[in-house]
N, C-alpha and C positions, 0 to 999 in steps of 0.2 A: 504494500500500500504506500502510495506517494502522496504526502499532504503538504501543501504550502499554506502558511498562516500569515495573513496580512492584516492591515488596519492602520489607523492613525497612531503616531507615536504616543506612548504612554497609556494605551488602552488595555494592555495586558497580554500582548502577543507572546512575549517570552515566558510569562507565567503559564499560559496554556500550552505552548510548545514543550516546555519542560515537563509539565504534568503528564501530557500525552506520551512523551518519550519514555518516561520512567514507568508509566502504567503498561505500555506495550512491552517494555523490557521485562517487567515483572510477570507478564502473561506468557513469556517464553519466546517472544519475537526477537530477532536480531535487528537492532535499531541503529540508524545513523541519524544524528541530529545535526542540522546545518544552521549556523548563525550567519544569515545573509544580510543582517541589518548592520549598517556602519556603526550604530550606537549599540555595540555588542553587549548583551546582558544575559544571554542564554546560559553561559557557564555558571553564573551566580545563581540563576533560577534552578539549575540542576543540583545545587548544593555543593559545588566544587569550591574548596577553600580558596581564600585570597592568595595564599602562598602557592597553591597549585595553579591557579589562574595565570599567575605571572610566568609560568612555564609554557603556556599555550601560545604558540607563534601563529598569528593569522596568515593564511595562505598568501595574501597580497604582499606580505613582508618577506616572504621566502625568496629573496632575490636570486640566489644561486640555483634554486629549483626552477624558477620561472625562466631564467636564462638558458638552463640546460634543456628544458622541454620545448621552448619556443624558438631557440636559436637567436634571440634578440636581447639586447641589453636593456635593463630596467631604467626608466627615467630618461630615455632618449627617443627623439622623434625621427621619422623618416627612415625607418628600418624595414627590412624584409624579415618576416617571421613565419613559422609554421602556423597555419590556420587550424590544423587538427592535431594539437600536441598530444603525446601519450600521457594519459591521466588515470588509467584504470587501476593503478597500484596506489594512488595517493591516499584514498580513504583507509586502506589497510596499513599503510606505512606511517601516516602523519596524524591520524585522528587521536584524540585524547579519550581514553575509555574510562567511564565512571558509571558504576552500578549497571554494567551491561550496555550502556549507551555510548556509542562512538561519536564524539563531538568533533566537528570541523568548523572552525571560525574562518570565514572568508576574508573579512577585513575590508577597509575602504581603500579605494584607489586614490592616492593622495596627489591628484593633479586636477586641473580644470576639466570638466566634461567627463563624468563617470562612465558614459557610454563610449569612451574613446576606443579606437582600434589600436590599443597598445598591448604590449606583451602581457601585462598583468590581467587586463580585461579578457584577453583571449584565453588565458589559462583558466580563469575563474568560470567563464561561460562553458568551456569544454568540460570542466570538472562537474558542474551542475548537470550538464547534459548527460554525462556518464552515470551520475548517481540516479537520475530520473529514469533514463531509458534502458540502462544495461545492468543495474545492480538489483539483486533480489531482496535485499534487506528492506524492512520498513523504513521509510524516509520521512522525517519531520523537518520542514524548513521554516525557520523564523525569518520572514521576509521584511523588506522595506514596505512602505505604503504603496504598493503597486506590484508590477510583474517584471521589473527591469532586469532581473537576473535570468529571466526565462526567455529564450527565443521561442518563435512560434511552434516549432516541432516539439521542443522540450516541454513547453507549457501544456501541449495537448497530451503529453504523457503523464501529467499530474492527475491523480484520481480525484482529489478534492482541493478546491481553493476555499479555505476557511477564513472568513473575515470577522475579526473581533471588533465589536463596536461598544461604545458606552452611550448613555443617554445624554447626548449633546449634539448641537447642530454641526460643529466642525467634524465630529466623527461621522455624521450622516453624509456630509459632503465628500469625505474620503471614501466612504462606502460606495457612493454613487460613481466616483471616479474609477474605483476598482471594478465595479459592475460594467462600466463602459469599456475599460481596457480588456477585460476577459472576453467580452463580446467581440471586440475587434480582432482578437487572435483565435477565435473559435472555441474557447473553453465553454463547458456547460455552465449553467447558473451556479455561482458560488453559494455556499451555505454560511450561516451566521451564528456567532455566539455573542450574546449580549452580556457584558460584564459590568461590574460596579453598580448593580441595581439595588437601590435602597427601598423600593416599594413598588406597588402596582402602577403608580403613575409613571415611574421611570421606565418600566417595561412597556407600558402602552405607548409612551413617546417613541421609544426605540423601534417598536414594531411598526408604528405608523410611519415613521421616517424612512425605514427600509422599504416599506411598500411604495411610498411615493418615489423614492430613488429608483427602484426597479421599474416602476411604471414609466418614469421619465426617460428611461433608456430602452423601453420596449421589451423588457424582460418579464419573466413570469413571477408569480407570487413568491417572495423570498422565503426560504426554509430556515427556520431557527432551530438549531440542533442542541442548544443549551442556553441556560440563563444562570449566571453566576452572581450571587449577591455581593454587595459591597462588604468587605470583610476586614476586620482588624487582624484576623489570623494571617491573611495573606500579606498585609503590610508588615506584620511582625516577622514573618519569614524573610521578607526583603531586608529588614533591618539587621537580622541575625545572619543573613547569608545562608540560610538553610533551605533545603529542597521544599518546594511548596507542598507536596503531598505528605511530607513528614510533619509540617507545622500546623496543618488544618485538622479539624475534627472529622469524625466519620461522615457527618452529613454533607460537608463541603467536598470531602474526598469522593463521596458517591456521585456528586454532580459532575466532577471531572471524569470519573469512570463511566458515567452514562454517555458523555460525549464520545469517549473512546469507543464504546460499544455501538453507538449510532453510526460512527464512521466505519467500523468493521462490518456492520450489517449492510450499509450502503455498498461497500466494496463487494461483499458476498452476493448481493442481489444483481450486480452487473456481470458476474462471472457466468 
């Protein structure tokens, strides 16, 4: 199963990505978790200690590897490079494994124009393509607010685009933009998780906003696969740097488990 999790910054993408990764691992799946957000927080949400996080080198900073695989120097313009670099061994060699989850941090390309045709960009896109299209492991990707790391063919290999929203207008605008982009590259309708819900009015606002966003883009009725309440337990897990599924009580853990089960059921129904 290949899952891409997107949404506005701060809505809880990393929290959901970490919870799903750990729950799938606990159920016996081999899991690769990819932090594709430049504001990388997935390692912390997985419960990896600060000292161990410092040992994780983002792929975009592995200059020697990038130069070896692409044939081009990092931070130089106007070069020839391989457009299909060898990447099939990268996950097995460079991932940081924690509680059965193999974590890859992509990192930011530190130059103007993140979509540049540079050696770093070529390697990262080739790596994501390999993970989505050619690896058998369960893949959970913590994305930017969009589908920038996914080419058209790669995006079509993703089983689910999960958009995390919160009850706010800016979050609804981001959701609408993601709905539009997924439509432009031929993805099926994304599914949604509403996070930070304090009561029925919050949930009603989010559901109404999603329906309006989908209608504006000519898409079907949005499917909400989970509602996560606003939680001091989740905030406390963030402050302590502990894995979210360890810090929450059984009720909240069950909500994350229900989302994982919904995704597994949707995958099974398509087979």
